[in-house]
N, C-alpha and C positions, 0 to 999 in steps of 0.2 A: 202099081205105078212103075213105069219103065225105069230101069237102072240109070240110064243116062240123064233122065230128068232129076232123079235124086242127087246125082253127082253135081248137076248144074246148080240145083238149089243150094247144096252145101257150099259150093264154090262162091255163090252169091253172098251167103252169110259171111264167109271168110273175108271177102272183099270189103263188105260193109264194116266189119270189125276193124280191119286194117286201116281203112280210110278214117274211121272215127279216132283211132289211136294216133294216126299221123296228124289229124287235125288238133287233137289235144296237145300233142308234143309241140306242134307249131305255136299254139296259143301260149303254152308254158314258156317256150324258149324265147319267143320274140315279144317282149313287153312293149306296149305302145310308148312312144316318147311322151314326156310331160310337156304340154304346151304352157309356156311361161306367160302368164297374164300380166301385162304391164301395169294394170290397175291394182293388182293384189300386193299386199305388203309382205306376205309369206305364203309359201306353198309346201305342204308335206310331200315327201317323195316316196312314201312307203309302198305305193302301188307300182312304182317304176323300177324297183330294185330287183336285181338278179344276182345270185351269189354262186361262187364256186369255191369249194374247200380244197386248198393246196396242202395236202397232207405232208408232202415232203418239204414244203416251204422254199423250194428252189426256183419256182417260176418267176419270170420277170414280166413287166408290163408288155414287152414285145411278144412274149409267148401268149399271154391271155388275150391280147388284142389281134392276134394273127387271124387271117381268114379261116373260117371253119371252126374256130375255137368257141365262137358265140353259142353254138348249140350245147356246149357243156355248162353254160350258166343256167341256173334254174331259179324260179321265184322262191323266196323263203317260205318254209312251211310254218304257218302260225304268225304271230305278231312279230314284226321285225324288231320291235323294241326289246324283245326277250326271246332269244333263240337258244338259250341254254349255254352250257360251257363247251366250247369247241377249242381244244388246245392245239390249234394249227393256224396257219395263215389262211385268211379268208379274203377272196377277191370279190368286190361288189361292183356291179356295172349298172349304170343308169344313163339315160339319154334325155337331153333337154332340147326343146325346140323354141327358139327365141323368135318373138314377133318382129316383123320389119319395123325399123325406126325405134326400137327399144334400146336405149343406151344407158339405162339405169344401172348403177353399181350394185352388185349383189354379193351376198356372203352365204356360204354353205355351213350350216351348223350341225354338228354331231353332239347332241345334248346329253353326253355321257362322259363324265370326266375321268373314268377309270381305265380307259383303253390304253394299253402299253405303247403301241406304236401304230400310227395311222399315216398313210401317205396318199395324197390325192394326185392323180396323174391326169393332166389336161393336154389333149392333143394339140399339136402345133401345125401350122400350114405346111411345114416341110416334112411332116410325117413323124417327127419326134414327139416326145412328151415332156412337158414342164412338170416338175414334181414339187409339192409343198408337204412339209412334215409337221406332225403334231403328236400329242400323246404324252403319257407319263414319262416315257424314256427319252423325250426330247427336251432339251433345255428351253426355257421360255424365250431366251434371246434368239433361238434358232427357229422359232415358230413364225409363220407369216402374220398371224394375228394373235397376240397374247391375250388369253382369256381364261376364265375358270373352266370352261368346257372347250371343245375342239372346234375351231373356226378355220375356214379356208376362203380366201377371196375368189370370186368367180367373175371372170371377164366376160361381159355380155357381148354376144356376137349377133347383131340384128339380122333376122331372116335366115339364120343358119340352124342346123340340127347338129348337136355335139354330143358325143358319147364319152363319159368320164369313167375312170376306174379308181376305186379305192382299195388299198391293201390294208387289211385290219388284222392285227395280231395281238392277242392278250391271253394271259393265263386265266383271267376271270370270265365274267359273263360276256357273251356276244350280244351287244345291244346296238341297234341301228336307228335311233330316233333322228332321222335326217330331215332337215327343213331348209328350204332356200328362202332367204330373207332379202328384202330390199335393204340396202345399207342404212338409210336414215331410219327405217322402222326398227332395225335391230338396235341401233343406238338409243332410240327412245325406250325400247323394251329394257335395255340394260340399265338405263337410268332409274326406271321404276323398280327393277330388280335390286339395284344397289341400295335404293331407299329401304326396301323391305328387309333385305339382309342386314342393313345398318341398324334398323330398329331391333331386329332379332339379336344380333351380337351386342348392340348397345344395352339392351335389357339384361343380357347375361353378365356383361361387364359391370353394370350398375349393381346387380345383386352380389357379384363377387366383391366389389369395393365396399359395399355396405357391410357385408359379413366380415371382411377383413378389418374394418373399423371396429366392429363388435369384438373381434378377437383381440385387437389392440387394447380395447377398454376392459374386457372381462378376463382375458387370458384363459379362456375355456377352449380346449383343443377341438371341441365339436365344431366350432366356427372355422378353425383352420382346416379341418377335414373337409368342410363344405367348400372352402375356397379352392383347395386342391382338386376336389371333385369337379367343380365348375371349370377350372382350367383344363382338365383332361377332357371334359365334355365339349368345351369350345374347340379344342384341337381335333377331337373326333368329328364334330360336325363340319369343321373347316375342311377335313379330308373328304367328307361326303359331298360337300358343295364344290370341291375343286379349288377352294381358296388357299388351302395349305400349300399346294404345289406352286400356285401363282405368286404368293407373297412371302411364305416362310422359307422355302428352299428352291427358288426358281432355277438355280443353276446346278442343283444336286439331284438329278433325276434318279440316281441309284437309291435315294432315300424313299422315293415315292412307292417303291415296290411293297414295302412293309409298314409304312407309317400308319396306314389306315388300320391294320390289324393291331399294331402296338397301341394306338390310341383307343381302340375299342376295349382291349384287355385292361388298359390303365384306367379307363372310365369305370368299368365294372368293378375292378379291384378297389378303387377309391370309394365307390358307393357302398361296398361291403364294409369298409373301414368306417365310413361316415355313419352308417346305420348302427354299427356296434357302439360308437361313441354316443350317438343321439339317443338310442334306447337304453343306454347304460346297462347292457345285457350282462356285464360282469357281475352285477348285483341281482338282476331280475331272473335270469335263466342261464345257468352255467353251460348247459348243453348247446344253447343257441350261441353263446360266446365262443365255445370251442369250434362250432360249425363255421361261424363267420371268420374266425382266425384261420381256419384251414382254407377257407375260400380266398382270402386276400394273400395268404402265404402261397397258395397254388398260383394265384395271379402273378405274383412277383417272379416266381420260378418260370412261368410261361413267358413273361416278358423277355427274360434272358434267352429262353429257348427259341423264340420266334426269330431272333436275330440270326441264329445258326441254322434253323430249319429251312428246307426248301420252301419256296413261296406257297405252293399249293397246300403243303402240310401246315404251314403257318395260318393260312386262311381257314382251314377246317378246325384247327386247334382253337383259333380265336373265336370262331362262330359257336362251336360247341361249348366252350368255357363260358362265353358271354351268356348264352341262353340258359345254361345250367345255373350259373351264379345268380342271374336275375330271378329265376324261379325260387331258388333257395332264400334269397333276401326277401322276396315277396311272401314266402311261406312263414318266415320268421316274423315279419311285420304283422301278418294276419294272426299268428298265434298270440303275439303280445297284445294285439288289439282286442281279440275276442276272449281269450282265456284270462289275460291279466288286466284288461280294461285300461290299457295304456293309451292316453291321448296322443302321445308322440308317435306311437306305432300306427295310429289311425292316419296321421299325416303321411307317414312313409308309405303305407299301403295304397292310399288314394293317389299319392304323387307318382308312384311307380307304374300304376295301371296303364296310362296312355303311352308313355315311352316304351313299356314292355310290348304293348300291342304294335306300336310302330316298328320296334325292333324285329318282332316276329314277321311282320309284313315285309320288311327289308330283307330278312334272311330268306323268306320264301321267294321273293323276287330274285335274289342273287343265285338261288339254286334252280330257278326256272319253274317254280310251282305256280307263282302268281305273275300276271303280266305287269308291265310297267305302266302304272296309272298315276294320276295326281296323288292319290292316297298313299300308294306304296312309295312314291318318290318323296313326299313331304310329310308323311305321317310321323316319322321319327323326330323330325325337326319341330313340328307342332307339339308332340308329346314331351320333348325335353323342355320346351318353354313352359308348358303347364307344370311339369315336375319341379323345375327350379323355383317357380312362383310359390307353389304349395309348400315346398320344403323351407323356403325363406320365410313364409308366414309362420310355419311351425317354429323356426328358430327365433323369430321375433317374439313369439309368445314365450319361448324358453328364456328370454332375457329376464323377464319378471321372475321366473322360477329360480334362475341362477342367483339373481340379486337377493331374493328372499332367503334362499338357502345360505348364501354367504352372510347375510345380515344375521340370520339365526345363529350361524356358527360364530360370527364375531361377537354377538351378544352372549352366547354361551361361554366363550373364552374370556369375556370381560365382566361377567355377571355372576353374582352369588346365587346359586339355585334356590336356597331356602328362603332368602329374604327379597330377592330381586334387586338388591343393591349392587353397586360396583364391587368387584373383588380386589384382592391385593395387586394383581397384575395391572388392572385398570388404574388403580390408585398410583402405582409407581410410574405409569406412563403419563398420567394426567397432571400430577403434582408439579413437574418441571414446567409444564405449560402455564399453570396458574402462576408460578413464580415469575415466568417471563412476562406475563401481562402485568403483574404487580410492579415489576421493575420499570416497564415502559410507562405505566401510569403514575408511578411514584406513590402507590398505595400500600397499605399494610395487608398482610395475608395471615390468617390464623389457621393453625393446625391443632385440632382437638382430638385427643386420644381418649376413647370412652370404653370403660370396662363395666359390664353388667355385674352388680354385686350379688353374691350368693346364688349363682345359677345352679351350682352342683346340688345344693340341698333341694332346690325345686325339682331337678331331675330325679333325685332319690325319692322324694316324697310323692310326686305326682306322675312321674314317668317322663321319658324323653320327649313324648309328643307334647306334653305340657311345656317342657323347656323350649321346644321349637316354637310353640305358640307365643311364648314370652319374647323370644328373639324376633319373631315377625312383628309383634306389637311394638317392640322397641324400635325396629327399623321404620315402621310407619310413623311413629311419633317424631323420630329424628328428621325424617323428610318434611314433616309438617312444620318443624321448628326452624328450618333454614329456607333460604330463597332458592328459586328454581335453578339458578346458575351455580349454586354451591354444590360440592360433591360430598356424598355420604357413601362410605364404603365399609363393608364387613371384611376384616382381614383375617378372620379365623376364630373359631370357638365363640367366646362371648365378648370379643374385642371389635370395636368400630373406630373409624377415623373420619372426621369431618374436616374438609378444607373449605374455608369460607373467606370471602373478600370482606374487607372492613366496611362498616356502614358509614363511618366518618373518620376524620384524620386521627383522632385520639383513641380510636376503638381498641380496647385491650381484650375484647371478646369475652369478658366476664359476664356481660349481660346475656350473651348467647348461652354461655355455660350454665348460668343460673336458670334460664328458661328451659334448658334441656333437663337439669336436675329436677325441676318442678314437674315437667311432663312425664319423665320416666319414673317418678315416685308414685304415680297413680296406680292403683291395683289393676291387674289384668284378670278378667273373669274367664275361667276355664271350666267348662261343664257346670256352670252355675256357681262355681266357687271362686271368690276373689283371691287372687294370688298377688302378694306384695313383691315389688321389685324396686331396685334403685340402681344408681350408677356412680362410679368415680371417674372424674374427668381431669385430664391434664392438658395444659395450654402452652403452645410455643408460637411466637409471633415473629414473622418476617417484617422488617429487618432487625427488630429489637434483640432477638435471641440468636438467630442464625440466618445465613443467606443461601443455604442449599437444602435440598429436599431431605437428604439422609440425616443431617444434623437436626432439622426441625422435627422429624419423626422421632429421633432418639430422645430429644429433650422433652417432647410431649409425652412420650412413654414414661420417662422418669417422673415427670410432674404428676402423671396419673397415679403412680405408686405413692407419691407424697399425699395425694388426696385420700387414698385408701388408708394410709397410716394415720391420717387426721380423723378417721372415724367413718369413712365411706359416705355415700350420698352427698358428696360435695365436689368442689373443683379446686385446683391449684394451678397457678401459672408457673412458668419455668423459674422466675426469679425467686419463688418461694420453695422451690424444690431443693432437697439436700444436695450438696456437692457430690459430684461423681467420685467414687472411691479411687 
């Protein structure tokens, strides 16, 4: 083949490649304007966006809108809702073409509440630009449209094509979920959104108040730990939804930089403390206790450090701590559930599953691994609602456990272990109450001091087990001899006290004492052998002999010794007792 033909063919290929490249650059550089449909309530602008990264951060809108600069704008690579972390000023350019006769008011929404600083530049007829500001670093009072996300009013220009510029700067994720709304449609959407958010936060507040009431009633710190955890979770979710900046500190934009990280660390720290209280790991697993203590200790230290650290370092510190702490808490719960068969741990493990998945999705979205979708956007919110409900159910079940344990402890503190009767402490607490009722009703009250005769010989002959059997039998017979509202107490060794209300106005309790003597004198069969027992009883009566608890007990005790001196197996009233020395 002749050489000139080879050169001509090569030149033709070069021309073709050049033309294709020029065509591609042309298509990339000049995005088509978005035709605004008057009948549509909202239109996404993702296909109309072009961006330019201003690494120096020094360019103005006059610079980027100058003739010839448009070629430096490029369509975003990937989903505009998640363009990764770009720590520089980013200019966004988009063009809208309004239909003739379209006068509807519209609003531009940037549905990402974490951008630090966003300015919308709208061209004016005189060639200048009107600027509207929003973002975390802008006071709510200085925003054109206060909202939990970023909103800008768009003045409709019927029949015109208008190019707008956004300047976006943030330390975090570059996210551009831009939508153009009709004003009335956005208002309706916000009402529905407010209802859903109200239900979400209302449920959390209801659970918080319910468990606060349980804490007030039970004084168990696990409920207070849950309340604190719920508070921190509400704060964290409010920062994620943009509500914290809007309502909690609208005029303090400097707080917005780190409050999200602080809230995340506080929520994870308090869940670690709550799980420790809920699982009672101080008793169940000392290693888990030490691990959880180290977690929330580290969390408290990190809270203080985030205030001083640069923002980016605070972000990574909060993210890494939160993910690590959640995994540790989850592992501890699984261990207690599987290895120790803990029902409480099952509640914790199940409860943490969904918010942990939501947190992972959120983390992956924030670092650019996953795109911004409905699931990555709302997964954590749904997970936290599920978590709070499950944990609250577990705590509600714990109410019965706590009450049962406290009742058992109260009973153990007020009950004689051998006989099941009231003990001395219970007697000393209850006798003044009996006296108070007797005074109000104008009735007599009897205090009977009972001593089992010759218990020591029974122990010596038959053994202490036999002596215990005699005491239990005596306790049973005493309970059977009195009414249900009377008190029978064992105050030590072989001594008992009965506090009984009078059956009639002239009751001197001698009938009750005689009934007790007869009942206690019946033999007790131990291992097939009848063992004889008896009792000496002393009686003191309110108000005949004394009007206070200590005197009644002392007089009944002396009367019991008088009964012993009279030959045992009998009773004596205080009037028949020998005078005190």
